[in-house]
C-alpha positions as CSV (number, residue, x, y, z in Angstrom):
1,X,13.9,64.6,-7.7
2,X,15.6,61.7,-8.6
3,X,18.6,61.0,-6.7
4,X,22.0,60.9,-8.9
5,X,25.1,58.8,-7.4
6,X,28.5,59.0,-8.0
7,X,28.6,55.5,-9.3
8,X,26.1,56.0,-12.3
9,X,27.0,59.4,-13.4
10,X,30.6,57.7,-13.8
11,X,28.9,54.7,-15.2
12,X,26.9,57.1,-17.5
13,X,30.1,58.9,-18.9
14,X,32.1,55.6,-19.2
15,X,30.2,53.2,-20.7
16,X,30.1,52.5,-24.7
17,X,31.9,55.1,-26.3
18,X,33.0,57.2,-23.6
19,X,31.9,61.1,-23.5
20,X,28.1,62.7,-24.9
21,X,28.6,64.0,-28.3
22,X,30.2,62.8,-31.8
23,X,30.8,64.1,-35.3
24,X,29.2,62.3,-37.6
25,X,29.8,62.7,-41.8
26,X,26.7,64.3,-43.8
27,X,27.5,63.7,-47.1
28,X,28.3,60.2,-49.2
29,X,31.9,58.7,-48.4
30,X,31.6,55.2,-49.9
31,X,33.3,55.2,-53.3
32,X,35.8,56.9,-54.7
33,X,34.1,59.8,-56.3
34,X,32.8,60.7,-53.1
35,X,36.0,61.0,-51.6
36,X,37.1,62.6,-54.2
37,X,34.2,65.3,-54.2
38,X,34.4,65.8,-50.3
39,X,38.4,66.4,-50.3
40,X,40.7,66.6,-53.1
41,X,40.6,67.8,-55.6
42,X,36.9,68.5,-55.5
43,X,37.0,70.3,-52.3
44,X,39.2,72.8,-53.8
45,X,35.8,74.7,-55.5
46,X,33.6,75.4,-52.6
47,X,37.2,76.9,-51.2
48,X,37.7,79.4,-53.8
49,X,34.1,80.8,-53.7
50,X,34.9,81.3,-50.2
51,X,37.8,83.2,-50.8
52,X,35.8,84.9,-53.2
53,X,32.7,85.9,-51.2
54,X,32.9,85.0,-47.3
55,X,29.3,84.7,-47.1
56,X,29.2,81.6,-49.1
57,X,31.4,79.8,-46.1
58,X,27.1,79.3,-44.9
59,X,26.4,77.9,-47.8
60,X,29.3,75.4,-48.3
61,X,30.3,74.4,-44.6
62,X,28.6,73.5,-41.5
63,X,29.5,77.3,-40.4
64,X,25.6,78.1,-40.1
65,X,24.9,75.1,-37.9
66,X,27.9,75.4,-35.8
67,X,28.5,76.7,-32.3
68,X,31.5,76.3,-30.1
69,X,30.5,76.1,-26.3
70,X,33.6,78.0,-24.9
71,X,34.9,77.8,-21.2
72,X,38.2,78.1,-19.1
73,X,36.5,76.3,-16.3
74,X,36.4,79.0,-13.4
75,X,32.7,78.9,-12.7
76,X,31.6,75.4,-13.3
77,X,27.8,75.0,-12.4
78,X,28.4,74.9,-7.8
79,X,31.3,73.6,-8.7
80,X,33.7,77.0,-8.8
81,X,36.9,77.1,-10.3
82,X,37.6,73.9,-10.9
83,X,40.3,74.1,-14.5
84,X,39.2,73.8,-18.1
85,X,40.1,70.1,-17.9
86,X,37.3,69.1,-15.1
87,X,34.8,71.2,-17.1
88,X,35.0,69.9,-19.8
89,X,31.9,67.0,-19.5
90,X,29.4,70.4,-18.5
91,X,30.8,72.1,-22.1
92,X,30.1,68.3,-23.5
93,X,26.7,68.1,-22.3
94,X,25.6,71.5,-22.9
95,X,26.6,70.6,-26.5
96,X,24.5,67.7,-26.1
97,X,21.3,70.3,-25.2
98,X,21.8,72.1,-28.1
99,X,21.7,69.1,-30.5
100,X,18.3,67.9,-28.6
101,X,17.3,71.0,-28.7
102,X,17.7,73.1,-31.4
103,X,19.2,70.8,-33.9
104,X,22.6,71.9,-33.8
105,X,26.0,70.9,-33.9
106,X,28.7,71.9,-31.1
107,X,32.3,71.7,-30.4
108,X,33.0,72.2,-27.1
109,X,36.5,74.0,-26.6
110,X,38.2,74.1,-23.0
111,X,40.9,77.0,-22.9
112,X,43.4,76.8,-19.9
113,X,43.9,80.4,-19.8
114,X,42.6,82.7,-16.7
115,X,43.9,86.0,-18.5
116,X,40.7,87.8,-19.8
117,X,42.9,89.4,-22.9
118,X,44.8,86.2,-23.9
119,X,41.3,84.3,-23.6
120,X,39.8,86.5,-25.6
121,X,43.1,86.2,-28.2
122,X,42.8,82.6,-28.1
123,X,38.8,82.8,-29.1
124,X,38.8,85.6,-31.8
125,X,41.8,83.2,-33.5
126,X,39.2,80.3,-34.0
127,X,36.2,82.0,-34.4
128,X,35.7,81.6,-38.5
129,X,35.1,78.4,-37.6
130,X,31.7,78.9,-36.2
131,X,28.3,80.6,-36.8
132,X,28.2,81.6,-33.4
133,X,29.8,81.3,-30.0
134,X,28.2,80.4,-26.2
135,X,30.5,81.7,-23.3
136,X,30.1,79.2,-20.6
137,X,31.4,78.8,-16.6
138,X,33.4,82.1,-17.0
139,X,33.4,83.4,-13.9
140,X,32.4,87.1,-13.1
141,X,33.8,90.3,-13.3
142,X,36.0,88.8,-15.9
143,X,33.0,87.0,-18.0
144,X,31.3,90.8,-18.7
145,X,35.2,92.2,-20.2
146,X,35.4,88.8,-22.5
147,X,31.9,89.0,-23.5
148,X,32.1,92.7,-24.7
149,X,34.8,92.6,-26.2
150,X,34.4,89.6,-28.2
151,X,30.5,91.0,-28.9
152,X,32.7,93.6,-30.7
153,X,35.7,92.0,-32.3
154,X,33.5,89.5,-34.1
155,X,31.1,89.3,-36.4
156,X,29.2,86.2,-34.9
157,X,26.6,85.6,-32.5
158,X,28.7,85.9,-29.2
159,X,26.2,85.0,-25.7
160,X,27.8,84.3,-22.0
161,X,24.3,82.1,-21.4
162,X,25.3,81.9,-17.6
163,X,24.1,85.7,-17.4
164,X,21.7,85.9,-20.5
165,X,20.2,82.6,-20.7
166,X,18.8,83.1,-16.9
167,X,18.0,86.0,-17.5
168,X,16.1,85.6,-20.4
169,X,14.0,83.0,-19.1
170,X,13.8,84.8,-15.6
171,X,12.3,87.8,-16.9
172,X,9.5,86.0,-19.0
173,X,8.3,84.6,-15.6
174,X,8.6,87.6,-13.9
175,X,6.6,89.5,-16.6
176,X,3.5,86.6,-16.5
177,X,4.3,86.1,-12.6
178,X,3.0,90.2,-12.7
179,X,0.4,89.3,-15.0
180,X,-1.0,86.8,-12.5
181,X,-1.8,88.0,-9.5
182,X,-2.3,91.9,-10.7
183,X,0.5,93.8,-10.5
184,X,2.2,96.4,-12.3
185,X,6.1,95.8,-12.6
186,X,6.5,99.4,-13.0
187,X,5.8,99.5,-9.0
188,X,7.0,96.5,-7.5
189,X,10.0,96.0,-4.6
190,X,12.6,93.6,-6.1
191,X,14.9,92.2,-3.9
192,X,18.2,90.6,-5.4
193,X,20.2,88.4,-3.9
194,X,23.1,87.6,-5.6
195,X,25.4,89.6,-7.6
196,X,27.2,87.9,-10.1
197,X,27.0,87.4,-13.6
198,X,23.1,86.0,-14.3
199,X,22.0,88.5,-11.0
200,X,23.9,91.6,-12.5
201,X,21.8,90.2,-16.7
202,X,18.9,89.4,-15.0
203,X,18.4,93.1,-13.0
204,X,18.8,94.7,-16.3
205,X,16.7,92.8,-18.4
206,X,14.2,93.1,-15.6
207,X,14.8,96.5,-15.8
208,X,13.6,96.5,-20.2
209,X,10.4,94.7,-19.7
210,X,9.2,97.3,-16.5
211,X,11.0,97.2,-13.5
212,X,12.6,100.6,-12.1
213,X,16.0,100.6,-10.9
214,X,14.8,102.9,-7.7
215,X,12.6,99.6,-6.6
216,X,15.3,97.5,-6.8
217,X,17.8,96.5,-4.0
218,X,20.9,93.7,-4.8
219,X,23.0,92.0,-2.5
220,X,26.0,90.7,-2.4
221,X,27.8,88.5,0.1
222,X,28.5,91.4,2.5
223,X,24.9,92.9,2.3
224,X,23.2,95.2,0.5
225,X,24.9,97.1,-2.3
226,X,24.4,100.7,-1.2
227,X,26.3,103.9,-2.0
228,X,27.7,103.8,1.5
229,X,30.3,101.3,0.2
230,X,33.4,101.1,-1.2
231,X,34.3,98.1,-2.3
232,X,32.2,97.9,-5.5
233,X,32.9,97.2,-8.8
234,X,31.2,99.3,-11.9
235,X,28.9,96.5,-12.5
236,X,27.8,96.5,-8.5
237,X,28.0,100.4,-8.6
238,X,25.4,100.5,-11.3
239,X,22.6,98.9,-8.9
240,X,23.9,100.7,-5.2
241,X,20.6,101.7,-3.9
242,X,20.2,105.3,-1.7
243,X,18.7,103.6,1.0
244,X,20.7,103.4,4.5
245,X,17.9,101.8,6.2
246,X,18.7,98.7,4.6
247,X,21.7,96.5,5.1
248,X,20.6,92.8,5.4
249,X,18.8,90.5,3.6
250,X,16.2,90.2,6.4
251,X,15.8,93.6,6.3
252,X,15.8,94.3,2.5
253,X,12.8,91.6,1.8
254,X,10.6,93.3,4.4
255,X,7.2,94.7,2.4
256,X,9.4,93.1,-0.7
257,X,6.7,92.2,-3.8
258,X,9.3,90.2,-5.6
259,X,12.8,88.5,-4.5
260,X,15.1,86.8,-6.8
261,X,17.9,84.4,-5.6
262,X,21.3,83.6,-7.4
263,X,23.3,83.1,-4.4
264,X,23.6,79.9,-2.7
265,X,21.0,77.6,-0.4
266,X,18.9,78.7,2.6
267,X,19.7,82.0,3.1
268,X,15.5,83.0,3.2
269,X,14.1,82.4,5.9
270,X,10.4,81.6,6.9
271,X,10.1,84.8,8.5
272,X,11.4,86.7,6.3
273,X,8.8,85.2,3.4
274,X,6.1,85.9,5.8
275,X,7.1,89.9,6.1
276,X,7.0,90.5,2.3
277,X,3.9,92.1,0.9
278,X,0.9,90.7,-0.3
279,X,0.8,87.4,-3.4
280,X,5.1,87.5,-2.9
281,X,6.9,85.8,-5.8
282,X,10.1,84.2,-5.0
283,X,12.5,83.3,-7.8
284,X,15.1,80.9,-5.3
285,X,17.6,79.7,-7.9
286,X,20.6,78.3,-6.3
287,X,21.6,74.9,-7.3
288,X,21.3,72.5,-6.5
289,X,19.7,73.5,-3.1
290,X,17.7,77.0,-3.1
291,X,17.6,79.7,-1.4
292,X,14.7,78.8,0.3
293,X,13.0,75.2,0.0
294,X,9.5,75.1,-2.2
295,X,8.0,73.1,0.6
296,X,9.0,76.7,3.7
297,X,7.6,79.3,1.1
298,X,4.6,77.7,0.4
299,X,4.2,76.7,4.5
300,X,4.8,80.3,5.5
301,X,2.8,82.3,2.6
302,X,0.5,80.2,0.7
303,X,-0.3,82.9,-1.7
304,X,3.3,83.2,-2.7
305,X,4.3,82.3,-6.5
306,X,7.1,80.1,-6.5
307,X,9.9,78.9,-9.4
308,X,13.0,77.3,-8.6
309,X,15.5,75.6,-11.1
310,X,14.5,72.2,-9.8
311,X,12.6,69.8,-12.8
312,X,10.6,68.4,-9.7
313,X,8.6,72.1,-8.8
314,X,6.4,74.1,-10.5
315,X,7.6,77.0,-13.0
316,X,11.1,75.5,-13.5
317,X,13.5,78.7,-14.3
318,X,16.0,76.1,-16.4
319,X,18.4,77.8,-19.6
320,X,17.7,75.0,-21.5
321,X,14.2,77.2,-22.7
322,X,16.4,79.5,-24.0
323,X,19.4,79.0,-25.2
324,X,18.9,76.3,-28.2
325,X,16.2,78.2,-29.9
326,X,17.8,81.9,-29.4
327,X,20.9,80.4,-31.6
328,X,19.1,78.2,-33.4
329,X,17.4,81.9,-34.5
330,X,20.3,83.5,-34.7
331,X,22.4,81.2,-36.8
332,X,19.4,80.9,-39.3
333,X,19.5,84.3,-40.2
334,X,23.5,84.6,-39.8
335,X,23.3,87.0,-37.7
336,X,26.2,88.9,-36.7
337,X,25.4,89.6,-33.0
338,X,22.9,88.6,-30.4
339,X,21.3,92.0,-29.1
340,X,19.0,93.4,-26.5
341,X,16.1,92.8,-29.2
342,X,16.6,89.3,-29.8
343,X,16.4,89.1,-25.9
344,X,13.5,90.9,-25.5
345,X,12.3,89.2,-28.3
346,X,12.9,85.1,-26.4
347,X,11.4,86.7,-23.3
348,X,8.2,87.8,-24.8
349,X,7.8,84.9,-27.0
350,X,8.3,82.4,-23.8
351,X,5.9,84.7,-21.7
352,X,3.2,84.3,-24.8
353,X,3.8,80.5,-25.0
354,X,2.5,79.7,-21.3
355,X,-0.9,81.6,-21.8
356,X,-1.8,78.8,-24.9
357,X,-3.1,75.7,-24.5
358,X,-1.0,73.3,-23.0
359,X,0.0,70.1,-25.9
360,X,-0.6,66.3,-24.4
361,X,2.8,65.7,-24.9
362,X,3.9,67.7,-22.3
363,X,0.9,67.2,-20.0
364,X,1.8,63.3,-20.6
365,X,5.7,63.8,-19.3
366,X,3.9,65.7,-16.4
367,X,1.6,63.7,-15.8
368,X,-0.9,65.9,-15.6
369,X,-3.7,67.1,-17.6
370,X,-5.0,70.4,-16.5
371,X,-1.7,72.9,-16.7
372,X,-3.1,76.0,-17.2
373,X,-1.9,79.7,-17.0
374,X,-1.6,80.6,-13.5
375,X,0.0,80.4,-10.4
376,X,1.7,76.5,-10.9
377,X,2.5,77.4,-14.6
378,X,3.5,80.8,-16.1
379,X,6.5,79.4,-17.3
380,X,6.5,76.6,-20.6
381,X,8.0,73.7,-19.7
382,X,11.3,72.3,-21.0
383,X,10.0,69.4,-23.4
384,X,7.2,71.9,-24.7
385,X,8.1,71.4,-28.6
386,X,6.6,74.9,-29.9
387,X,9.7,76.7,-27.8
388,X,12.0,75.9,-31.0
389,X,9.0,77.5,-33.3
390,X,8.0,80.2,-31.4
391,X,11.0,81.3,-29.7
392,X,13.7,80.6,-32.7
393,X,11.2,82.4,-35.2
394,X,10.6,85.3,-32.6
395,X,14.6,85.5,-32.8
396,X,15.2,85.6,-36.0
397,X,12.4,88.1,-36.9
398,X,14.5,90.7,-34.6
399,X,17.6,89.9,-35.8
400,X,15.8,90.9,-39.4
401,X,14.2,94.0,-38.0
402,X,17.2,95.4,-35.8
403,X,19.6,94.8,-38.5
404,X,22.4,92.3,-37.8
405,X,20.8,89.8,-40.0
406,X,22.8,89.0,-43.3
407,X,19.8,86.8,-44.3
408,X,16.3,87.2,-44.4
409,X,12.9,84.9,-44.0
410,X,10.2,85.6,-46.4
411,X,7.5,82.8,-45.2
412,X,7.5,82.5,-41.6
413,X,4.5,79.7,-41.8
414,X,7.1,77.3,-43.9
415,X,10.5,78.6,-41.6
416,X,8.2,76.8,-38.6
417,X,7.8,74.4,-40.2
418,X,10.9,73.3,-41.1
419,X,12.3,73.5,-37.9
420,X,9.4,71.2,-36.7
421,X,11.0,68.9,-39.2
422,X,14.3,69.7,-37.7
423,X,13.9,68.1,-34.5
424,X,11.6,65.5,-36.0
425,X,8.1,66.9,-34.8
426,X,7.0,66.8,-38.2
427,X,8.0,65.0,-41.6
428,X,6.8,66.0,-45.9
429,X,3.7,63.9,-44.4
430,X,2.7,66.1,-41.5
431,X,3.3,69.5,-43.7
432,X,1.1,68.3,-46.6
433,X,-1.6,67.2,-44.0
434,X,-1.4,70.8,-42.2
435,X,-1.1,72.5,-45.9
436,X,-4.3,70.5,-47.4
437,X,-6.0,70.9,-44.4
438,X,-5.7,74.3,-43.8
439,X,-6.3,75.9,-47.6
440,X,-9.7,73.2,-47.0
441,X,-11.2,73.2,-44.0
442,X,-13.6,70.5,-43.1
443,X,-16.4,70.4,-40.7
444,X,-15.1,68.2,-37.8
445,X,-17.4,66.9,-35.1
446,X,-15.5,66.3,-31.9
447,X,-18.3,64.0,-30.1
448,X,-16.6,63.9,-26.7
449,X,-16.0,67.5,-26.0
450,X,-16.8,67.1,-22.5
451,X,-13.2,65.9,-22.0
452,X,-10.5,68.1,-21.5
453,X,-8.0,66.1,-24.3
454,X,-11.2,66.5,-27.2
455,X,-11.7,70.0,-26.1
456,X,-8.0,71.4,-26.2
457,X,-7.4,69.2,-29.1
458,X,-10.4,71.1,-30.8
459,X,-9.4,74.4,-30.4
460,X,-5.9,73.8,-30.8
461,X,-7.1,72.9,-34.6
462,X,-9.4,76.2,-35.1
463,X,-6.6,78.0,-34.3
464,X,-3.9,76.4,-36.8
465,X,-6.8,77.0,-39.2
466,X,-7.1,73.6,-40.1
467,X,-10.8,72.4,-39.7
468,X,-13.7,74.0,-38.9
469,X,-14.7,72.3,-34.9
470,X,-18.2,70.9,-34.2
471,X,-18.1,70.2,-30.2
472,X,-20.6,67.7,-29.4
473,X,-21.9,67.7,-25.6
474,X,-23.5,69.7,-22.8
475,X,-23.0,72.6,-23.8
476,X,-23.0,74.5,-20.3
477,X,-20.5,71.9,-19.1
478,X,-18.3,72.6,-21.8
479,X,-18.2,76.3,-21.5
480,X,-17.6,76.0,-17.7
481,X,-14.7,73.3,-18.9
482,X,-13.0,75.5,-21.4
483,X,-13.2,78.3,-18.7
484,X,-11.1,76.4,-16.1
485,X,-9.2,75.5,-19.2
486,X,-8.5,79.3,-20.3
487,X,-10.0,78.0,-23.1
488,X,-11.8,80.5,-26.1
489,X,-15.1,79.4,-27.7
490,X,-14.6,82.0,-30.6
491,X,-16.3,80.8,-33.5
492,X,-16.9,77.1,-32.6
493,X,-20.0,75.0,-32.8
494,X,-21.7,73.5,-30.1
495,X,-24.3,71.1,-30.9
496,X,-26.1,69.9,-27.5
497,X,-27.8,66.4,-29.3
498,X,-29.9,66.1,-26.3
499,X,-31.5,70.1,-26.3
500,X,-35.1,70.0,-26.6
501,X,-34.3,72.0,-29.9
502,X,-32.5,69.5,-31.8
503,X,-35.7,67.3,-31.5
504,X,-36.7,67.8,-35.4
505,X,-32.6,66.9,-36.0
506,X,-33.1,63.9,-34.0
507,X,-36.1,62.5,-35.8
508,X,-35.0,63.7,-39.3
509,X,-31.9,61.5,-38.8
510,X,-34.1,58.7,-37.2
511,X,-36.2,58.3,-40.5
512,X,-33.0,58.6,-42.5
513,X,-31.9,55.5,-40.8
514,X,-34.6,53.9,-40.4
515,X,-35.6,53.7,-44.0
516,X,-31.8,52.7,-44.8
517,X,-32.2,49.8,-42.2
518,X,-35.5,49.0,-42.3
519,X,-34.7,45.3,-44.2
520,X,-32.8,44.5,-40.5
521,X,-35.4,45.0,-38.6
522,X,-35.0,48.8,-37.5
523,X,-38.0,50.9,-36.5
524,X,-38.3,54.4,-36.1
525,X,-38.8,54.5,-32.1
526,X,-35.3,52.4,-31.6
527,X,-33.5,54.9,-34.4
528,X,-34.7,57.8,-32.5
529,X,-33.8,56.6,-29.3
530,X,-30.3,55.8,-30.4
531,X,-30.6,59.6,-31.5
532,X,-29.7,60.6,-28.1
533,X,-26.4,58.9,-28.1
534,X,-23.4,61.0,-29.6
535,X,-21.7,58.1,-32.2
536,X,-25.2,57.4,-33.6
537,X,-25.7,61.3,-33.7
538,X,-22.1,62.4,-34.7
539,X,-21.7,60.0,-37.5
540,X,-25.7,60.6,-38.8
541,X,-24.3,64.3,-39.4
542,X,-21.6,62.7,-41.6
543,X,-23.7,60.6,-43.2
544,X,-26.3,63.6,-44.1
545,X,-23.1,65.6,-45.0
546,X,-24.0,68.0,-41.9
547,X,-20.3,67.1,-41.0
548,X,-17.5,65.9,-43.1
549,X,-14.9,64.0,-40.4
550,X,-15.8,62.1,-37.0
551,X,-13.3,61.8,-34.1
552,X,-14.9,59.5,-30.6
553,X,-12.9,57.2,-29.0
554,X,-12.1,58.5,-25.3
555,X,-14.9,57.2,-23.9
556,X,-16.2,54.4,-26.0
557,X,-14.9,51.2,-26.6
558,X,-13.6,50.9,-30.0
559,X,-16.1,47.8,-30.9
560,X,-19.1,49.5,-30.0
561,X,-17.9,52.4,-32.6
562,X,-17.4,50.2,-35.3
563,X,-20.6,48.7,-34.9
564,X,-22.3,52.0,-35.1
565,X,-20.3,52.9,-38.1
566,X,-21.2,50.0,-39.6
567,X,-25.0,50.7,-39.1
568,X,-25.4,54.8,-39.8
569,X,-22.4,54.8,-42.8
570,X,-21.8,51.5,-43.5
571,X,-18.6,50.1,-45.8
572,X,-18.1,51.1,-48.8
573,X,-19.9,49.3,-51.7
574,X,-16.7,47.7,-53.4
575,X,-15.3,46.2,-50.3
576,X,-16.6,43.3,-47.4
577,X,-15.1,44.7,-44.6
578,X,-13.2,48.0,-43.3
579,X,-10.2,48.6,-41.1
580,X,-8.0,50.7,-39.2
581,X,-4.7,52.4,-39.8
582,X,-2.0,53.5,-38.4
583,X,0.5,55.9,-39.4
584,X,4.0,55.7,-37.6
585,X,6.7,58.7,-38.9
586,X,10.0,57.8,-38.3
587,X,13.6,59.3,-39.8
588,X,13.5,56.1,-42.9
589,X,10.3,57.6,-43.7
590,X,6.6,56.9,-43.7
591,X,4.7,53.7,-42.3
592,X,1.0,53.2,-42.4
593,X,0.1,49.7,-40.3
594,X,-3.5,48.4,-41.2
595,X,-5.4,46.5,-40.1
596,X,-4.3,47.7,-36.0
597,X,-7.8,47.0,-34.0
598,X,-11.0,45.7,-35.9
599,X,-10.5,42.2,-37.6
600,X,-9.3,39.9,-35.5
601,X,-7.6,36.5,-37.2
602,X,-8.9,37.3,-40.8
603,X,-9.3,35.1,-43.6
604,X,-7.7,35.7,-47.0
605,X,-10.3,37.3,-48.4
606,X,-10.3,40.1,-45.3
607,X,-7.1,40.2,-45.8
608,X,-7.3,40.9,-49.6
609,X,-9.6,44.0,-48.4
610,X,-7.4,45.4,-46.1
611,X,-4.7,45.4,-48.5
612,X,-6.9,47.0,-51.4
613,X,-7.9,49.7,-48.6
614,X,-5.0,50.5,-47.6
615,X,-3.3,51.2,-51.2
616,X,-6.3,53.5,-51.2
617,X,-5.4,55.1,-48.3
618,X,-1.8,55.4,-49.2
619,X,-2.7,57.0,-52.3
620,X,-4.9,59.3,-50.7
621,X,-2.0,60.7,-49.3
622,X,-0.6,61.2,-52.6
623,X,2.1,58.5,-51.7
624,X,2.8,55.0,-54.1
625,X,1.8,52.0,-51.8
626,X,4.5,49.4,-51.6
627,X,2.4,46.6,-49.3
628,X,4.0,43.9,-47.1
629,X,1.7,41.2,-45.6
630,X,3.2,39.9,-42.4
631,X,3.0,36.6,-40.7
632,X,4.7,34.5,-38.8
633,X,6.3,32.9,-41.9
634,X,9.6,33.4,-43.1
635,X,9.1,32.4,-46.7
636,X,8.1,29.0,-46.2
637,X,9.5,28.4,-42.4
638,X,5.7,27.9,-41.4
639,X,3.1,25.7,-43.1
640,X,0.4,26.5,-40.8
641,X,-3.2,27.5,-42.1
642,X,-2.2,31.1,-41.0
643,X,1.1,31.2,-42.8
644,X,-0.9,30.2,-45.7
645,X,-3.9,33.0,-45.8
646,X,-1.3,35.0,-45.8
647,X,0.2,33.2,-48.4
648,X,-2.8,33.1,-50.7
649,X,-3.5,36.3,-50.0
650,X,-0.4,37.5,-51.6
651,X,-1.1,35.6,-54.4
652,X,-4.3,37.1,-55.5
653,X,-3.5,40.5,-54.9
654,X,-0.8,39.7,-57.5
655,X,-2.9,38.2,-59.9
656,X,-5.3,41.1,-59.4
657,X,-2.9,44.1,-59.4
658,X,0.5,42.8,-61.0
659,X,1.6,46.6,-60.9
660,X,1.0,46.7,-57.6
661,X,4.7,45.7,-55.0
662,X,3.5,43.3,-52.9
663,X,5.3,40.9,-50.6
664,X,4.6,38.7,-47.9
665,X,4.7,34.9,-47.1
666,X,6.3,33.5,-50.1
667,X,4.0,32.6,-53.0
668,X,4.4,29.0,-55.1
669,X,5.1,30.7,-58.1
670,X,6.2,34.3,-59.6
671,X,3.5,37.0,-60.2
672,X,3.4,36.6,-63.7
673,X,3.7,33.1,-64.0
674,X,0.2,32.8,-62.1
675,X,-0.8,35.3,-64.8
676,X,0.0,33.7,-68.1
677,X,-1.3,30.1,-66.3
678,X,-4.7,31.8,-65.7
679,X,-4.5,32.9,-69.1
680,X,-4.1,29.2,-70.6
681,X,-6.4,28.1,-68.5
682,X,-4.4,25.9,-66.5
683,X,-5.6,25.9,-62.6
684,X,-5.8,23.3,-60.0
685,X,-9.0,23.1,-57.2
686,X,-8.0,26.2,-54.9
687,X,-7.3,28.3,-58.2
688,X,-3.3,28.5,-58.2
689,X,-1.5,27.2,-61.6
690,X,-1.7,23.2,-61.8
691,X,2.0,22.4,-62.4
692,X,0.9,18.9,-63.5
693,X,-1.5,20.1,-66.0
694,X,1.1,23.0,-67.5
695,X,3.6,19.5,-68.4
696,X,0.9,18.3,-69.9
697,X,-0.1,21.3,-72.0
698,X,0.2,20.9,-76.2
699,X,3.3,23.8,-76.3
700,X,5.5,23.4,-73.2
701,X,8.2,25.3,-75.0
702,X,5.5,28.1,-76.4
703,X,4.1,28.6,-73.2
704,X,7.5,28.6,-71.4
705,X,8.9,31.8,-74.2
706,X,5.6,33.6,-73.6
707,X,6.2,33.8,-69.7
708,X,9.7,34.6,-70.0
709,X,9.4,36.9,-72.3
710,X,7.1,38.9,-70.1
711,X,7.9,38.1,-66.9
712,X,9.9,41.1,-64.7
713,X,10.8,38.9,-61.5
714,X,14.1,36.7,-63.3
715,X,15.7,35.8,-60.4
716,X,13.8,36.4,-58.2
717,X,13.9,33.3,-56.3
718,X,10.6,31.9,-56.0
719,X,10.9,28.2,-55.6
720,X,9.2,25.9,-58.3
721,X,9.3,29.0,-60.9
722,X,9.2,27.7,-64.3
723,X,10.2,31.6,-66.3
724,X,13.5,31.7,-66.2
């Protein structure tokens, strides 16, 4: 776990602009017209619309994407009652998490009031500003009253995340842990150490997913909460046990199946863990020091399933897995509340997500490549980009079904795509690619299917319906790997190119390749030998039309792959080169970068081919190409051969394709001037316009007028430009 020093933390919060959040305008504001629309007199019109129909506040203001994080600072993290102002950094931090994970705007509001009645009154007065309220760091038992009252008096979602956030995530974890060890949640014995807001809420939610009240024992700082005690509030009385044989934690955990700690560090000993039932489940959630360390728990019982609140151990129970997405779903349907149905929907969505193949982005962050559902992974990681689509949509559906939504969603696939776009996971381009691919699934060969990354990609592509995968490799190895990764290969074709059953196809491919390349010295035997190599065999599948596309490169150097591509498929007749392209999605738009790999030190003709290939590829994506030819010259600042060849390539492209926007190292003349000169037959040896020849033309004035009339580049700044 990364050690954070006081100095580093204070510097982080102080440096640059103090704090962690800011407010930014979302509309134009630079002109007088903009300001008149934003404020007076234009602002009066939406005001009157809202007065007539209050629900239009979601249409004309940020209400539908604005949450208040409200606290009185009486139970701040592990710091206790430090006051409203002292808790502000935590509330700002919560606002930051809302924004980066859910795309939700936040005002943090610190209320200097400990009286529950007055606190509620303050919140009720400001509630019209917001689409939802996240109560934070309010001590028990006051937090129960505050949340219950506000849920009754307000018509927007209200949730005390300290209660329900931990409850939702841990309930999802408990549900999956029971599945991993094969126990029935209705029969397991559960010990909950802690009786605060989080513990009460967690235990109630465990009951909602099947845990039985008679099998639950809860403890507070005085020991087991039993019917013998006279010092219990209403919340604790609900969980009081009739058992009289247990009074301490040591006695309670004996033979227990589950321990949930929401108390303080180092209260669960190794001997206590040893006394638990087979395959014990331990959720040690005290922060920053858990009730028992991960190492001690594993040492005491190697069969333990362990969760903590820490990032450096498996199965982290982190509220950020829940609250941004729960509020996101509630806001998007203009919900009037966050009810039990919505919480349970979040539980099941989070639990189900852990059983799906893990995206590479998650594996990369945690530097692993084998995260699969099991003992060390039964809760999704906080960085999983699918949380926003899966949890938010589940919550929104539950809100609509349970009748607390003001707005309905008709197209759930489109809604999920919009959520991905919201956080920058997708753009219009990727949406278009997905929808196009799903509409016409192509046969795609995944060449290195014995690699976990390639196999997972193929299975995921099949599940999303964007292609028909063909796995190339040893079928026995692929099936074994899929079983290890818990991947379903149903409906996916596997081709073992070296299997005797593929002999006829190998020979057929070899004959085709021999006929195609026999003038280059290819023999049938040589071609047949190459059909035992995955790249030759797989690319012949594409060449013969038995597949539409081919993916390779995890095991093979790109230079070797290019050689095979050239031999088997070849270059399109209208070109002399081929290249590669990277597509970069950014907040400013999509950039197509070519050539990124293939052509080292290209000459002018190669650059022209690359530009033509790039423009064709961009048009394939239904975009209008605008080409920038990049060199180490800033409009003539460098006159080396490397800069000149880019300049000449730009000039040639501008002559050949005058309607294609292209720029780079500055040409000597503007594009249309080049064309006029070419029409006049005035050229020098390097096929560029000859200024001396122009000066000697019969009618320089007439020539200038023609060029001037046709030129669209007046004032373009091209040096030596004669056309205006």
